[in-house]
N, CA, C, O and the ligand as a Tripos MOL2 file, in Angstrom:
@<TRIPOS>MOLECULE
protein
  225   223    57     0     0
PROTEIN
NO_CHARGES

@<TRIPOS>ATOM
      1 N          29.6180    9.2710   -2.2370 N.3       1 MET1
      2 CA         29.1360    8.0690   -2.9140 C.3       1 MET1
      3 C          28.5450    8.4220   -4.2770 C.2       1 MET1
      4 O          28.2640    9.5860   -4.5650 O.2       1 MET1
      5 N          28.3660    7.4220   -5.0870 N.am      2 ASN2
      6 CA         27.7290    7.6760   -6.3780 C.3       2 ASN2
      7 C          26.2170    7.4840   -6.2640 C.2       2 ASN2
      8 O          25.7060    7.0080   -5.2500 O.2       2 ASN2
      9 N          25.5170    7.8690   -7.3360 N.am      3 ASP3
     10 CA         24.0500    7.7510   -7.2820 C.3       3 ASP3
     11 C          23.5380    6.7810   -8.3530 C.2       3 ASP3
     12 O          22.4210    6.9220   -8.8500 O.2       3 ASP3
     13 N          24.3550    5.8170   -8.6900 N.am      4 ARG4
     14 CA         23.9900    4.8680   -9.7370 C.3       4 ARG4
     15 C          22.7310    4.0610   -9.3810 C.2       4 ARG4
     16 O          21.9600    3.6770  -10.2600 O.2       4 ARG4
     17 N          22.5400    3.8170   -8.1050 N.am      5 ASN5
     18 CA         21.4430    2.9510   -7.6950 C.3       5 ASN5
     19 C          20.1440    3.6990   -7.4040 C.2       5 ASN5
     20 O          19.1600    3.0970   -6.9740 O.2       5 ASN5
     21 N          20.1440    4.9990   -7.6370 N.am      6 LYS6
     22 CA         18.9670    5.7900   -7.2740 C.3       6 LYS6
     23 C          17.6910    5.3050   -7.9520 C.2       6 LYS6
     24 O          16.6350    5.2400   -7.3230 O.2       6 LYS6
     25 N          17.7880    4.9680   -9.2250 N.am      7 SER7
     26 CA         16.5770    4.5980   -9.9500 C.3       7 SER7
     27 C          15.9250    3.3420   -9.3700 C.2       7 SER7
     28 O          14.6990    3.2510   -9.3190 O.2       7 SER7
     29 N          16.7220    2.3880   -8.9390 N.am      8 THR8
     30 CA         16.1310    1.1830   -8.3720 C.3       8 THR8
     31 C          15.5880    1.4460   -6.9740 C.2       8 THR8
     32 O          14.6030    0.8320   -6.5650 O.2       8 THR8
     33 N          16.2180    2.3490   -6.2420 N.am      9 GLU9
     34 CA         15.7300    2.6750   -4.9020 C.3       9 GLU9
     35 C          14.3890    3.3690   -4.9530 C.2       9 GLU9
     36 O          13.5810    3.2480   -4.0320 O.2       9 GLU9
     37 N          14.1500    4.1010   -6.0370 N.am     10 LEU10
     38 CA         12.9070    4.8530   -6.1460 C.3      10 LEU10
     39 C          11.8540    4.1120   -6.9640 C.2      10 LEU10
     40 O          10.8410    4.6950   -7.3490 O.2      10 LEU10
     41 N          12.0880    2.8590   -7.2220 N.am     11 GLU11
     42 CA         11.1300    2.0840   -7.9970 C.3      11 GLU11
     43 C           9.7860    2.0140   -7.2890 C.2      11 GLU11
     44 O           9.7170    1.7860   -6.0810 O.2      11 GLU11
     45 N           8.7260    2.2130   -8.0520 N.am     12 THR12
     46 CA          7.3920    2.1550   -7.4500 C.3      12 THR12
     47 C           6.5860    1.0170   -8.0520 C.2      12 THR12
     48 O           6.8620    0.5430   -9.1540 O.2      12 THR12
     49 N           5.5890    0.5990   -7.3010 N.am     13 VAL13
     50 CA          4.6850   -0.4530   -7.7520 C.3      13 VAL13
     51 C           3.2510    0.0130   -7.5000 C.2      13 VAL13
     52 O           3.0040    0.7650   -6.5580 O.2      13 VAL13
     53 N           2.3050   -0.4260   -8.3360 N.am     14 PRO14
     54 CA          0.9180   -0.0280   -8.1060 C.3      14 PRO14
     55 C           0.2610   -0.8910   -7.0300 C.2      14 PRO14
     56 O           0.4480   -2.1070   -6.9900 O.2      14 PRO14
     57 N          -0.5080   -0.2410   -6.1620 N.am     15 CYS15
     58 CA         -1.2780   -0.9690   -5.1540 C.3      15 CYS15
     59 C          -2.3160   -1.8510   -5.8500 C.2      15 CYS15
     60 O          -2.9850   -1.4130   -6.7850 O.2      15 CYS15
     61 N          -2.4410   -3.0700   -5.3960 N.am     16 GLU16
     62 CA         -3.3420   -4.0330   -6.0310 C.3      16 GLU16
     63 C          -4.8040   -3.6030   -5.9270 C.2      16 GLU16
     64 O          -5.6170   -3.9830   -6.7690 O.2      16 GLU16
     65 N          -5.1490   -2.8200   -4.9100 N.am     17 VAL17
     66 CA         -6.5350   -2.4450   -4.6520 C.3      17 VAL17
     67 C          -6.8800   -1.0730   -5.2320 C.2      17 VAL17
     68 O          -7.8270   -0.9580   -6.0100 O.2      17 VAL17
     69 N          -6.1300   -0.0360   -4.8680 N.am     18 CYS18
     70 CA         -6.4800    1.3240   -5.2900 C.3      18 CYS18
     71 C          -5.5870    1.8200   -6.4330 C.2      18 CYS18
     72 O          -5.8020    2.9150   -6.9520 O.2      18 CYS18
     73 N          -4.5930    1.0280   -6.8260 N.am     19 LEU19
     74 CA         -3.7090    1.3120   -7.9600 C.3      19 LEU19
     75 C          -2.8030    2.5130   -7.7570 C.2      19 LEU19
     76 O          -2.1800    2.9880   -8.7060 O.2      19 LEU19
     77 N          -2.7220    3.0090   -6.5240 N.am     20 LYS20
     78 CA         -1.8200    4.1100   -6.2220 C.3      20 LYS20
     79 C          -0.3710    3.6340   -6.3330 C.2      20 LYS20
     80 O          -0.0460    2.5260   -5.9050 O.2      20 LYS20
     81 N           0.4990    4.4700   -6.9080 N.am     21 GLU21
     82 CA          1.9130    4.1080   -7.0160 C.3      21 GLU21
     83 C           2.5900    4.3000   -5.6630 C.2      21 GLU21
     84 O           2.4600    5.3570   -5.0450 O.2      21 GLU21
     85 N           3.3030    3.2890   -5.2070 N.am     22 ILE22
     86 CA          3.9720    3.3440   -3.9120 C.3      22 ILE22
     87 C           5.3980    2.8290   -4.0490 C.2      22 ILE22
     88 O           5.6610    1.9540   -4.8730 O.2      22 ILE22
     89 N           6.3250    3.3620   -3.2520 N.am     23 PRO23
     90 CA          7.6920    2.8570   -3.2990 C.3      23 PRO23
     91 C           7.7140    1.3690   -2.9360 C.2      23 PRO23
     92 O           7.0760    0.9450   -1.9720 O.2      23 PRO23
     93 N           8.4470    0.5950   -3.7100 N.am     24 ARG24
     94 CA          8.4920   -0.8470   -3.4750 C.3      24 ARG24
     95 C           8.9170   -1.1750   -2.0410 C.2      24 ARG24
     96 O           8.4370   -2.1380   -1.4430 O.2      24 ARG24
     97 N           9.8130   -0.3690   -1.5100 N.am     25 THR25
     98 CA         10.3350   -0.6450   -0.1690 C.3      25 THR25
     99 C           9.2940   -0.4140    0.9150 C.2      25 THR25
    100 O           9.4280   -0.9430    2.0180 O.2      25 THR25
    101 N           8.2360    0.3840    0.6150 N.am     26 GLU26
    102 CA          7.2270    0.6830    1.6330 C.3      26 GLU26
    103 C           5.9530   -0.1290    1.4400 C.2      26 GLU26
    104 O           5.0270   -0.0310    2.2450 O.2      26 GLU26
    105 N           5.9000   -0.9270    0.3820 N.am     27 ALA27
    106 CA          4.6800   -1.6630    0.0840 C.3      27 ALA27
    107 C           4.4740   -2.8510    1.0170 C.2      27 ALA27
    108 O           5.4180   -3.5410    1.4000 O.2      27 ALA27
    109 N           3.2080   -3.0650    1.3680 N.am     28 GLN28
    110 CA          2.8490   -4.3280    2.0080 C.3      28 GLN28
    111 C           2.7840   -5.3660    0.9090 C.2      28 GLN28
    112 O           2.2810   -5.0810   -0.1770 O.2      28 GLN28
    113 N           3.2750   -6.5490    1.1630 N.am     29 THR29
    114 CA          3.2600   -7.5580    0.1110 C.3      29 THR29
    115 C           2.5690   -8.8270    0.5640 C.2      29 THR29
    116 O           2.5360   -9.1580    1.7490 O.2      29 THR29
    117 N           2.0190   -9.5250   -0.4130 N.am     30 SER30
    118 CA          1.3990  -10.8170   -0.1450 C.3      30 SER30
    119 C           1.7260  -11.7520   -1.3020 C.2      30 SER30
    120 O           1.5190  -11.4050   -2.4650 O.2      30 SER30
    121 N           2.2270  -12.9110   -0.9900 N.am     31 GLU31
    122 CA          2.5750  -13.8550   -2.0470 C.3      31 GLU31
    123 C           1.4250  -14.8040   -2.3170 C.2      31 GLU31
    124 O           0.9250  -15.4750   -1.4150 O.2      31 GLU31
    125 N           1.0120  -14.8470   -3.5800 N.am     32 VAL32
    126 CA         -0.0260  -15.7800   -3.9930 C.3      32 VAL32
    127 C           0.5790  -16.6740   -5.0610 C.2      32 VAL32
    128 O           0.9140  -16.2080   -6.1500 O.2      32 VAL32
    129 N           0.7200  -17.9510   -4.7550 N.am     33 ASP33
    130 CA          1.4750  -18.8540   -5.6140 C.3      33 ASP33
    131 C           2.8610  -18.2460   -5.8390 C.2      33 ASP33
    132 O           3.5800  -18.0200   -4.8650 O.2      33 ASP33
    133 N           3.2570  -17.9760   -7.0630 N.am     34 ASP34
    134 CA          4.5740  -17.3970   -7.3100 C.3      34 ASP34
    135 C           4.5030  -15.9150   -7.5980 C.2      34 ASP34
    136 O           5.4970  -15.3020   -7.9870 O.2      34 ASP34
    137 N           3.3150  -15.3310   -7.4050 N.am     35 TYR35
    138 CA          3.1020  -13.9350   -7.7400 C.3      35 TYR35
    139 C           3.0470  -13.0940   -6.4780 C.2      35 TYR35
    140 O           2.3770  -13.4670   -5.5150 O.2      35 TYR35
    141 N           3.7500  -11.9510   -6.4670 N.am     36 VAL36
    142 CA          3.7490  -11.0720   -5.3040 C.3      36 VAL36
    143 C           2.8340   -9.8850   -5.5530 C.2      36 VAL36
    144 O           3.0010   -9.1500   -6.5260 O.2      36 VAL36
    145 N           1.8580   -9.7050   -4.6570 N.am     37 LEU37
    146 CA          0.9570   -8.5640   -4.7480 C.3      37 LEU37
    147 C           1.4630   -7.4550   -3.8370 C.2      37 LEU37
    148 O           2.0530   -7.7230   -2.7900 O.2      37 LEU37
    149 N           1.2280   -6.2000   -4.2410 N.am     38 HIS38
    150 CA          1.6700   -5.0570   -3.4460 C.3      38 HIS38
    151 C           0.4810   -4.2250   -2.9980 C.2      38 HIS38
    152 O          -0.4960   -4.0690   -3.7310 O.2      38 HIS38
    153 N           0.5740   -3.6960   -1.7940 N.am     39 PHE39
    154 CA         -0.4990   -2.8770   -1.2310 C.3      39 PHE39
    155 C           0.0960   -1.6200   -0.6100 C.2      39 PHE39
    156 O           1.1870   -1.6590   -0.0410 O.2      39 PHE39
    157 N          -0.6320   -0.4900   -0.7230 N.am     40 CYS40
    158 CA         -0.1110    0.7730   -0.2080 C.3      40 CYS40
    159 C          -0.1440    0.8000    1.3100 C.2      40 CYS40
    160 O           0.5910    1.5680    1.9320 O.2      40 CYS40
    161 N          -0.9820   -0.0220    1.9110 N.am     41 GLY41
    162 CA         -1.0690   -0.0360    3.3700 C.3      41 GLY41
    163 C          -1.9330   -1.1880    3.8310 C.2      41 GLY41
    164 O          -2.4780   -1.9460    3.0290 O.2      41 GLY41
    165 N          -2.0450   -1.2990    5.1340 N.am     42 ILE42
    166 CA         -2.7730   -2.4250    5.7210 C.3      42 ILE42
    167 C          -4.2730   -2.3540    5.3940 C.2      42 ILE42
    168 O          -4.9460   -3.3830    5.3430 O.2      42 ILE42
    169 N          -4.7880   -1.1520    5.1740 N.am     43 ASP43
    170 CA         -6.2070   -1.0120    4.8320 C.3      43 ASP43
    171 C          -6.5240   -1.7040    3.5140 C.2      43 ASP43
    172 O          -7.4860   -2.4670    3.4210 O.2      43 ASP43
    173 N          -5.7170   -1.4360    2.5020 N.am     44 CYS44
    174 CA         -5.9300   -2.0730    1.2090 C.3      44 CYS44
    175 C          -5.6460   -3.5690    1.2920 C.2      44 CYS44
    176 O          -6.3110   -4.3720    0.6380 O.2      44 CYS44
    177 N          -4.6830   -3.9260    2.0790 N.am     45 TYR45
    178 CA         -4.3630   -5.3420    2.2550 C.3      45 TYR45
    179 C          -5.5520   -6.0770    2.8690 C.2      45 TYR45
    180 O          -5.9250   -7.1540    2.4040 O.2      45 TYR45
    181 N          -6.1460   -5.5010    3.9090 N.am     46 ASP46
    182 CA         -7.3310   -6.0920    4.5410 C.3      46 ASP46
    183 C          -8.4860   -6.1940    3.5630 C.2      46 ASP46
    184 O          -9.1660   -7.2180    3.4850 O.2      46 ASP46
    185 N          -8.6970   -5.1180    2.8190 N.am     47 LYS47
    186 CA         -9.7880   -5.0790    1.8520 C.3      47 LYS47
    187 C          -9.6200   -6.1920    0.8090 C.2      47 LYS47
    188 O         -10.5760   -6.8910    0.4710 O.2      47 LYS47
    189 N          -8.3970   -6.3410    0.3120 N.am     48 TRP48
    190 CA         -8.1200   -7.3750   -0.6810 C.3      48 TRP48
    191 C          -8.3430   -8.7690   -0.0870 C.2      48 TRP48
    192 O          -8.9070   -9.6490   -0.7370 O.2      48 TRP48
    193 N          -7.8950   -8.9560    1.1500 N.am     49 GLN49
    194 CA         -8.0620  -10.2620    1.7940 C.3      49 GLN49
    195 C          -9.5300  -10.6220    1.9440 C.2      49 GLN49
    196 O          -9.9210  -11.7640    1.7030 O.2      49 GLN49
    197 N         -10.3500   -9.6460    2.3440 N.am     50 LYS50
    198 CA        -11.7810   -9.9020    2.5050 C.3      50 LYS50
    199 C         -12.4370  -10.2310    1.1730 C.2      50 LYS50
    200 O         -13.2760  -11.1280    1.0890 O.2      50 LYS50
    201 N         -12.0500   -9.4970    0.1290 N.am     51 GLU51
    202 CA        -12.6370   -9.7280   -1.1860 C.3      51 GLU51
    203 C         -12.2150  -11.0700   -1.7870 C.2      51 GLU51
    204 O         -12.9070  -11.6250   -2.6400 O.2      51 GLU51
    205 N         -11.0780  -11.5780   -1.3330 N.am     52 ASN52
    206 CA        -10.5780  -12.8360   -1.8950 C.3      52 ASN52
    207 C         -10.7040  -14.0180   -0.9170 C.2      52 ASN52
    208 O         -10.2350  -15.1220   -1.1930 O.2      52 ASN52
    209 N         -11.3330  -13.7620    0.2030 N.am     53 ALA53
    210 CA        -11.3850  -14.7810    1.2590 C.3      53 ALA53
    211 C         -12.1740  -16.0190    0.8480 C.2      53 ALA53
    212 O         -11.8830  -17.1230    1.3070 O.2      53 ALA53
    213 N         -13.1720  -15.8380   -0.0150 N.am     54 ASP54
    214 CA        -14.0510  -16.9650   -0.3470 C.3      54 ASP54
    215 C         -13.6690  -17.6460   -1.6580 C.2      54 ASP54
    216 O         -14.4750  -18.3700   -2.2440 O.2      54 ASP54
    217 N         -12.4300  -17.4120   -2.1180 N.am     55 LYS55
    218 CA        -12.0230  -17.9850   -3.3990 C.3      55 LYS55
    219 C         -11.4450  -19.3850   -3.2720 C.2      55 LYS55
    220 O         -11.2960  -20.0980   -4.2640 O.2      55 LYS55
    221 N         -11.1220  -19.7710   -2.0530 N.am     56 GLU56
    222 CA        -10.4970  -21.0840   -1.8860 C.3      56 GLU56
    223 C         -11.5180  -22.1930   -1.7510 C.2      56 GLU56
    224 O         -11.1470  -23.3580   -1.6040 O.2      56 GLU56
    225 ZN         -4.0920    0.9520   -1.8720 Zn       57 ZN57
@<TRIPOS>BOND
     1     1     2 1
     2     2     3 1
     3     3     4 2
     4     3     5 am
     5     5     6 1
     6     6     7 1
     7     7     8 2
     8     7     9 am
     9     9    10 1
    10    10    11 1
    11    11    12 2
    12    11    13 am
    13    13    14 1
    14    14    15 1
    15    15    16 2
    16    15    17 am
    17    17    18 1
    18    18    19 1
    19    19    20 2
    20    19    21 am
    21    21    22 1
    22    22    23 1
    23    23    24 2
    24    23    25 am
    25    25    26 1
    26    26    27 1
    27    27    28 2
    28    27    29 am
    29    29    30 1
    30    30    31 1
    31    31    32 2
    32    31    33 am
    33    33    34 1
    34    34    35 1
    35    35    36 2
    36    35    37 am
    37    37    38 1
    38    38    39 1
    39    39    40 2
    40    39    41 am
    41    41    42 1
    42    42    43 1
    43    43    44 2
    44    43    45 am
    45    45    46 1
    46    46    47 1
    47    47    48 2
    48    47    49 am
    49    49    50 1
    50    50    51 1
    51    51    52 2
    52    51    53 am
    53    53    54 1
    54    54    55 1
    55    55    56 2
    56    55    57 am
    57    57    58 1
    58    58    59 1
    59    59    60 2
    60    59    61 am
    61    61    62 1
    62    62    63 1
    63    63    64 2
    64    63    65 am
    65    65    66 1
    66    66    67 1
    67    67    68 2
    68    67    69 am
    69    69    70 1
    70    70    71 1
    71    71    72 2
    72    71    73 am
    73    73    74 1
    74    74    75 1
    75    75    76 2
    76    75    77 am
    77    77    78 1
    78    78    79 1
    79    79    80 2
    80    79    81 am
    81    81    82 1
    82    82    83 1
    83    83    84 2
    84    83    85 am
    85    85    86 1
    86    86    87 1
    87    87    88 2
    88    87    89 am
    89    89    90 1
    90    90    91 1
    91    91    92 2
    92    91    93 am
    93    93    94 1
    94    94    95 1
    95    95    96 2
    96    95    97 am
    97    97    98 1
    98    98    99 1
    99    99   100 2
   100    99   101 am
   101   101   102 1
   102   102   103 1
   103   103   104 2
   104   103   105 am
   105   105   106 1
   106   106   107 1
   107   107   108 2
   108   107   109 am
   109   109   110 1
   110   110   111 1
   111   111   112 2
   112   111   113 am
   113   113   114 1
   114   114   115 1
   115   115   116 2
   116   115   117 am
   117   117   118 1
   118   118   119 1
   119   119   120 2
   120   119   121 am
   121   121   122 1
   122   122   123 1
   123   123   124 2
   124   123   125 am
   125   125   126 1
   126   126   127 1
   127   127   128 2
   128   127   129 am
   129   129   130 1
   130   130   131 1
   131   131   132 2
   132   131   133 am
   133   133   134 1
   134   134   135 1
   135   135   136 2
   136   135   137 am
   137   137   138 1
   138   138   139 1
   139   139   140 2
   140   139   141 am
   141   141   142 1
   142   142   143 1
   143   143   144 2
   144   143   145 am
   145   145   146 1
   146   146   147 1
   147   147   148 2
   148   147   149 am
   149   149   150 1
   150   150   151 1
   151   151   152 2
   152   151   153 am
   153   153   154 1
   154   154   155 1
   155   155   156 2
   156   155   157 am
   157   157   158 1
   158   158   159 1
   159   159   160 2
   160   159   161 am
   161   161   162 1
   162   162   163 1
   163   163   164 2
   164   163   165 am
   165   165   166 1
   166   166   167 1
   167   167   168 2
   168   167   169 am
   169   169   170 1
   170   170   171 1
   171   171   172 2
   172   171   173 am
   173   173   174 1
   174   174   175 1
   175   175   176 2
   176   175   177 am
   177   177   178 1
   178   178   179 1
   179   179   180 2
   180   179   181 am
   181   181   182 1
   182   182   183 1
   183   183   184 2
   184   183   185 am
   185   185   186 1
   186   186   187 1
   187   187   188 2
   188   187   189 am
   189   189   190 1
   190   190   191 1
   191   191   192 2
   192   191   193 am
   193   193   194 1
   194   194   195 1
   195   195   196 2
   196   195   197 am
   197   197   198 1
   198   198   199 1
   199   199   200 2
   200   199   201 am
   201   201   202 1
   202   202   203 1
   203   203   204 2
   204   203   205 am
   205   205   206 1
   206   206   207 1
   207   207   208 2
   208   207   209 am
   209   209   210 1
   210   210   211 1
   211   211   212 2
   212   211   213 am
   213   213   214 1
   214   214   215 1
   215   215   216 2
   216   215   217 am
   217   217   218 1
   218   218   219 1
   219   219   220 2
   220   219   221 am
   221   221   222 1
   222   222   223 1
   223   223   224 2
@<TRIPOS>SUBSTRUCTURE
     1 MET1         2 RESIDUE 1 A MET
     2 ASN2         6 RESIDUE 1 A ASN
     3 ASP3        10 RESIDUE 1 A ASP
     4 ARG4        14 RESIDUE 1 A ARG
     5 ASN5        18 RESIDUE 1 A ASN
     6 LYS6        22 RESIDUE 1 A LYS
     7 SER7        26 RESIDUE 1 A SER
     8 THR8        30 RESIDUE 1 A THR
     9 GLU9        34 RESIDUE 1 A GLU
    10 LEU10       38 RESIDUE 1 A LEU
    11 GLU11       42 RESIDUE 1 A GLU
    12 THR12       46 RESIDUE 1 A THR
    13 VAL13       50 RESIDUE 1 A VAL
    14 PRO14       54 RESIDUE 1 A PRO
    15 CYS15       58 RESIDUE 1 A CYS
    16 GLU16       62 RESIDUE 1 A GLU
    17 VAL17       66 RESIDUE 1 A VAL
    18 CYS18       70 RESIDUE 1 A CYS
    19 LEU19       74 RESIDUE 1 A LEU
    20 LYS20       78 RESIDUE 1 A LYS
    21 GLU21       82 RESIDUE 1 A GLU
    22 ILE22       86 RESIDUE 1 A ILE
    23 PRO23       90 RESIDUE 1 A PRO
    24 ARG24       94 RESIDUE 1 A ARG
    25 THR25       98 RESIDUE 1 A THR
    26 GLU26      102 RESIDUE 1 A GLU
    27 ALA27      106 RESIDUE 1 A ALA
    28 GLN28      110 RESIDUE 1 A GLN
    29 THR29      114 RESIDUE 1 A THR
    30 SER30      118 RESIDUE 1 A SER
    31 GLU31      122 RESIDUE 1 A GLU
    32 VAL32      126 RESIDUE 1 A VAL
    33 ASP33      130 RESIDUE 1 A ASP
    34 ASP34      134 RESIDUE 1 A ASP
    35 TYR35      138 RESIDUE 1 A TYR
    36 VAL36      142 RESIDUE 1 A VAL
    37 LEU37      146 RESIDUE 1 A LEU
    38 HIS38      150 RESIDUE 1 A HIS
    39 PHE39      154 RESIDUE 1 A PHE
    40 CYS40      158 RESIDUE 1 A CYS
    41 GLY41      162 RESIDUE 1 A GLY
    42 ILE42      166 RESIDUE 1 A ILE
    43 ASP43      170 RESIDUE 1 A ASP
    44 CYS44      174 RESIDUE 1 A CYS
    45 TYR45      178 RESIDUE 1 A TYR
    46 ASP46      182 RESIDUE 1 A ASP
    47 LYS47      186 RESIDUE 1 A LYS
    48 TRP48      190 RESIDUE 1 A TRP
    49 GLN49      194 RESIDUE 1 A GLN
    50 LYS50      198 RESIDUE 1 A LYS
    51 GLU51      202 RESIDUE 1 A GLU
    52 ASN52      206 RESIDUE 1 A ASN
    53 ALA53      210 RESIDUE 1 A ALA
    54 ASP54      214 RESIDUE 1 A ASP
    55 LYS55      218 RESIDUE 1 A LYS
    56 GLU56      222 RESIDUE 1 A GLU
    57 ZN57       225 GROUP 0 **** ****
């Protein structure tokens, strides 16, 4: 096979909480309005949820 798609497969995104770069395919995601947030794991996701829980 060819490796043309390698760059997109290895695309990373910063975690919304700790800013660590993580592969997009492994990120936890949360949609807020039309914006998608990325998290390195459930710990950061929980932390973000708690910090934003009282915004509504
Ligand atoms: Zn994180």
